[in-house]
C-alpha positions in Angstrom: 52.9 9.1 -32.7 53.1 12.2 -30.4 53.7 15.6 -32.0 54.6 18.9 -30.3 53.6 22.0 -32.2 55.1 25.3 -31.2 53.3 28.6 -31.9 53.5 31.1 -29.1 51.4 34.0 -30.6 49.5 36.0 -31.9 45.8 35.5 -32.4 45.9 35.8 -36.2 49.1 33.7 -36.5 47.7 30.9 -34.5 44.5 30.9 -36.6 46.6 30.9 -39.7 48.4 27.9 -38.4 45.2 26.0 -37.6 45.2 23.9 -40.8 48.4 22.2 -39.7 46.7 20.9 -36.5 43.7 19.7 -38.4 45.5 18.0 -41.2 47.9 16.3 -38.9 45.1 15.0 -36.7 43.0 13.8 -39.6 45.7 12.3 -41.7 48.0 10.6 -39.1 46.2 7.6 -37.5 46.4 7.6 -33.7 48.4 10.8 -33.6 48.5 12.8 -30.3 48.7 16.5 -30.9 50.3 18.8 -28.2 50.6 22.6 -28.6 52.9 25.0 -26.8 51.6 28.6 -26.8 51.5 31.6 -24.5 49.0 31.5 -21.7 47.6 34.7 -23.0 46.7 32.9 -26.2 44.7 30.2 -24.4 41.3 31.2 -25.7 42.5 31.0 -29.3 42.8 27.3 -29.2 41.2 26.0 -26.0 38.1 24.6 -27.9 40.1 23.2 -30.8 39.1 19.5 -31.1 42.2 18.7 -33.1 44.6 19.5 -30.2 44.8 16.9 -27.4 47.1 18.6 -24.9 48.0 22.2 -24.2 51.2 23.5 -22.7 51.2 27.2 -21.7 54.1 29.6 -21.4 53.2 31.9 -18.5 56.5 32.7 -16.9 59.8 30.9 -16.9 60.6 29.0 -20.0 62.7 26.5 -18.1 59.7 25.4 -16.1 57.8 24.8 -19.3 60.7 22.8 -20.7 60.8 20.6 -17.6 57.1 19.9 -18.1 57.6 19.0 -21.8 60.5 16.6 -20.9 58.0 14.4 -19.1 56.5 13.4 -22.5 58.3 11.4 -25.2 57.6 13.4 -28.3 58.4 11.8 -31.7 58.7 15.1 -33.5 58.6 18.8 -32.9 56.7 21.0 -35.4 58.1 24.5 -35.0 55.7 27.0 -36.5 57.2 30.0 -34.8 61.0 29.7 -35.1 62.3 32.2 -32.5 64.8 31.9 -29.7 62.3 30.3 -27.3 61.3 27.6 -29.8 65.0 27.0 -30.6 65.6 26.5 -26.9 62.8 24.0 -26.6 64.1 22.1 -29.6 67.6 21.9 -28.2 66.4 20.8 -24.8 64.1 18.0 -26.0 66.5 16.7 -28.6 63.9 15.1 -30.9 63.6 15.5 -34.7 62.2 18.9 -35.8 60.2 19.9 -38.8 59.8 23.7 -39.2 57.8 25.9 -41.6 59.6 28.2 -44.0 59.5 31.6 -42.3 61.0 33.4 -45.3 62.8 35.9 -43.1 65.2 37.0 -45.8 62.5 37.3 -48.4 60.3 39.4 -46.1 63.2 41.6 -45.3 63.9 42.2 -49.0 60.2 42.9 -49.6 59.6 45.3 -46.7 62.9 47.2 -46.8 63.8 47.3 -50.5 60.5 46.3 -52.2 62.3 43.4 -53.8 59.7 40.6 -54.1 61.3 37.1 -53.8 58.3 35.7 -52.0 57.2 32.3 -53.3 53.5 31.9 -54.2 52.7 30.0 -51.1 50.3 31.2 -48.4 51.6 31.0 -44.8 48.9 28.5 -43.8 49.9 26.2 -46.6 53.6 26.5 -45.6 52.6 25.5 -42.0 51.1 22.3 -43.4 54.2 21.9 -45.7 56.2 21.5 -42.5 54.4 18.1 -42.0 55.2 16.9 -45.5 57.9 14.4 -44.3 55.1 12.7 -42.4 52.9 12.5 -45.5 50.5 15.3 -44.4 49.1 17.5 -47.2 46.8 20.5 -47.2 43.1 19.5 -47.4 41.7 22.6 -48.9 39.4 23.3 -46.0 40.7 26.7 -44.9 41.1 28.0 -41.4 39.7 26.9 -38.0 38.4 28.8 -35.0 36.2 27.1 -32.4 33.9 28.8 -29.9 33.0 26.9 -26.7 29.3 26.1 -26.6 28.8 28.0 -23.3 29.6 31.3 -25.0 26.5 33.3 -25.7 26.1 36.8 -27.3 22.9 38.8 -27.7 21.1 38.7 -31.1 21.7 42.1 -32.8 19.7 43.4 -35.7 17.3 40.7 -37.0 18.0 41.6 -40.6 21.7 41.2 -40.1 24.7 43.5 -39.7 28.2 44.4 -40.8 30.9 43.6 -38.3 33.5 46.4 -38.5 36.7 45.5 -36.7 38.2 48.9 -35.9 41.4 47.9 -34.1 44.8 46.5 -35.1 48.1 45.8 -33.3 49.9 48.8 -34.8 48.7 52.3 -35.9 49.9 51.8 -39.5 47.6 48.9 -39.9 44.3 50.7 -39.3 42.2 53.5 -40.6 42.1 56.8 -38.7 39.1 57.6 -36.6 38.1 60.3 -39.2 38.3 57.7 -42.0 36.2 55.3 -39.9 33.6 58.0 -39.4 33.4 58.5 -43.2 33.1 54.8 -43.8 30.3 54.2 -41.4 28.4 57.1 -42.9 28.7 55.5 -46.3 27.4 52.1 -45.2 23.6 52.2 -44.9 23.3 48.9 -43.0 23.4 48.1 -39.3 27.0 48.0 -38.0 28.5 46.3 -35.0 31.9 47.6 -34.0 34.4 45.0 -32.8 37.5 45.8 -30.8 39.3 45.6 -27.5 39.4 48.0 -24.5 41.9 50.2 -26.4 39.2 50.9 -29.1 36.3 51.5 -26.6 36.5 55.3 -26.8 36.8 55.4 -30.6 33.9 52.9 -30.8 31.7 55.1 -28.6 32.5 58.1 -30.8 31.6 56.2 -33.9 28.4 54.8 -32.4 27.2 58.3 -31.5 27.0 59.1 -35.2 23.9 56.9 -35.5 23.0 55.1 -32.2 20.1 53.3 -33.7 22.2 51.8 -36.5 25.7 51.4 -34.9 26.4 49.3 -31.8 29.8 49.6 -30.0 31.0 46.3 -28.4 34.6 47.3 -28.2 36.1 46.5 -24.8 32.8 44.8 -23.7 33.2 41.2 -24.9 35.8 38.5 -24.6 37.7 37.2 -27.6 35.2 34.3 -28.0 32.2 36.6 -27.7 33.7 39.0 -30.2 34.4 36.0 -32.5 30.7 35.0 -32.1 29.6 38.4 -33.2 31.9 38.0 -36.3 30.4 34.6 -36.9 26.9 36.0 -36.8 27.6 38.9 -39.1 26.7 39.0 -42.8 29.8 40.9 -43.8 33.1 41.5 -41.9 35.3 44.5 -42.6 38.7 44.2 -40.9 42.2 45.5 -40.9 45.0 42.9 -40.9 44.3 41.5 -37.5 43.2 38.3 -35.8 39.5 38.9 -36.4 40.1 39.0 -40.1 41.3 35.4 -40.0 38.6 34.3 -37.6 36.1 35.7 -40.1 37.7 33.5 -42.7 37.4 30.5 -40.4 33.6 31.1 -40.4 33.5 31.7 -44.2 32.1 35.2 -44.0 32.0 37.7 -46.7 35.2 39.6 -45.9 36.6 43.0 -46.8 40.3 43.2 -45.8 41.8 46.7 -45.4 45.6 46.8 -45.9 48.0 49.4 -44.7 51.6 48.8 -43.6 51.3 45.1 -44.4 49.9 43.6 -47.6 48.8 40.4 -49.3 52.3 40.3 -50.8 53.4 38.9 -47.5 51.1 35.9 -48.2 48.9 36.4 -45.2 45.8 37.3 -47.3 42.4 35.9 -46.3 42.2 32.1 -46.9 38.9 30.4 -47.6 38.0 26.8 -48.2 38.4 25.8 -51.8 34.6 25.4 -52.2 33.6 28.5 -50.3 30.8 30.6 -51.7 31.6 33.7 -49.9 33.3 36.8 -51.3 36.6 38.5 -50.4 37.6 42.0 -51.3 41.1 43.3 -50.6 41.0 47.1 -50.0 44.5 48.2 -50.9 45.7 51.5 -52.5 47.2 50.7 -55.9 50.7 51.4 -57.1 52.3 52.3 -53.7 56.0 51.6 -54.0 56.5 51.6 -50.3 54.0 48.8 -49.4 54.4 46.6 -47.5 56.8 48.4 -45.2 56.7 46.0 -42.3 55.9 42.4 -41.4 53.8 43.4 -38.5 53.1 47.1 -38.7 54.7 50.1 -37.1 53.7 53.0 -34.8 54.2 55.6 -37.4 54.5 55.7 -41.2 58.3 55.3 -42.2 57.7 57.7 -45.1 55.6 60.2 -43.1 52.7 60.3 -45.5 50.6 57.2 -44.5 49.1 57.0 -48.0 48.3 53.3 -47.6 45.5 54.3 -45.3 44.8 57.9 -46.2 44.2 57.1 -49.8 41.9 54.2 -49.2 38.9 54.3 -51.5 36.1 54.4 -48.8 33.3 54.7 -51.3 34.5 51.6 -53.0 34.6 49.7 -49.7 31.0 50.8 -49.1 30.1 49.7 -52.6 31.5 46.3 -52.0 29.4 46.0 -48.8 26.4 46.7 -51.0 27.4 44.0 -53.5 27.9 41.5 -50.6 24.7 42.4 -48.8 22.2 39.9 -50.2 18.6 39.5 -49.2 18.0 37.0 -46.4 
């Protein structure tokens, strides 16, 4: 059997879809797993042992479709459900199984605060798409694989807190001033994680205590940053890809929620037998949250209470609870 999975982006969404690749590979004898994704997402899955072949969208979709037609797929598993995936489906003309995107339910929740979301995590719904083939969720959580060649320096022999300071949209992350308050409240070593766009903020945060805070923003690749997350004792993250990578490594996790929220059923997912701890930092009783599926550039209400009212001392207290003697 040959299956074509489609998930173009983004980092977190692909990691959240990872149980579907694993469950299909482990539960369908002799199955051949192919994945279509953006070329920019190559690092997210390149070391995944459950995926046999990769097909990257780097330019013209028609070229990619021509490539895919050379294979005789038995089924398409659409885990994205957008215009490009619909075009691939129509062009290949093979049976399709797709996950329940819940577009109407998410619209009602984010625009009118009417919650019709089923109690089913997005990762489990991705596996549910394979139910007609007899595939079920195995309870093992998320996957992220780092190539063996990737090396990062050992930082802080007694361990550290990995603080992921970025996010794809402004309404999904704490302000720089709030981050400054947070790092002052945490007495343990901190490694700042982020991309080039967070480099300046990371440098400013590190200046508060250069002996205790290390800025790696914009310095390391995705895999190298993931390795720093893997080696941390605790990971604090906004709703971004590194949050789910931390879950894949079964880290103690503190998830900070702003424009999005666990109500969208994208909360941290751990294996059923995980011994790690998860704390969801979310301002209680906000009638406007979540306001978006993905985040926005500015707060639709203008007050940004979902981040401005975060209980930073409580987050620091949770760090203390999770920081156990080595």
